[in-house]
N, C-alpha and C positions, 0 to 999 in steps of 0.2 A: 504492500499500496503505503504510495506516494505519499512524499508525509508532505505535502501542502491541502491536497484536500482536507479535510473540515468536517466532522457531522453538529450537526447541534440535541446536547443532551439537553433532560431539565433539572434543576435539583427539586426531589420530593420531600415529605413531608418528611423532618427528623435526618435532615439533608445529606438522606440517601442520592447518587448519581449509580445509574448502570450505563457499567459500560458494552457501549454495543457492539454485538457476536464479531464485526470483521476483523475490530478492532483490535479483542481480545484476540481473537486467529492470528493477528498478522502480531504479533504481539508475545502469541506462546500465555499468553494467562487463563490459569484455565481457573476455577470455582477450588479453590481454599486453597490458597495465594495470598499470602500479606505481599501488599502494595507499601513503597515508602511517599510518605503526601507532606512535603512541602510547599512555602510561594516562590516565587519569582519574582520582585517586584509585584504585579496586578497578575501574575498566570500564579496561577496549581499547579502542579510537575508530581506524578505519580511513576514511581517506580519502582518495578522489582528492586529486589536488595540483591540481585550477582548485578545488577548495571551500572549502580551505589555503587557496589564494592571493585569497581571494575573502574566508574571516572574518578572512582578516589586515587585507588592504587596510579592510574596513569596523571592524579594532581598530583603521588607522590615519588614517582618513578626517580624524579633526577636525585631524592636522598640514597638512594640505594647500595646498598658495597658488597664486597663482597667477602667482608668481612663480618662478626658478630659484633651489634651495638655496644652491648654491654660486656665484652671482647678489652672493644680498642677503652670503652670506656676508664677499668680496671688497669687499663694496660697508663693509661693518660694521668691516673690517682695514686700509683704508684714509683710514676718516673719521677712527681708531683712531687712523691714523702722523699724520695733520696736523694735529690734538691739540697730541700728544709733539711732532712739528714745534712750533709754536705757543707749550706751555711750553717748553723751552730754544732761545735763540736762539745762534742760527752763531755 
């Protein structure tokens, strides 16, 4: 389904909105799926957990390292302790 196709939906009692069948099929949404909802300006966005995870992964991909961040932090702290020990004679 092309992104530019629009479908009008109506907000029902208690704020419920029915996602049309062709949109559900195009997005692979099935009964029981949980969608994350958030506002982007004046827009309501619904996305699957998988789509949100992929989006976040892409946002933080530049931070990825080949090693463990915890291991890097421990190594930094040990080096800091060695420098402090060298500055203060026993």
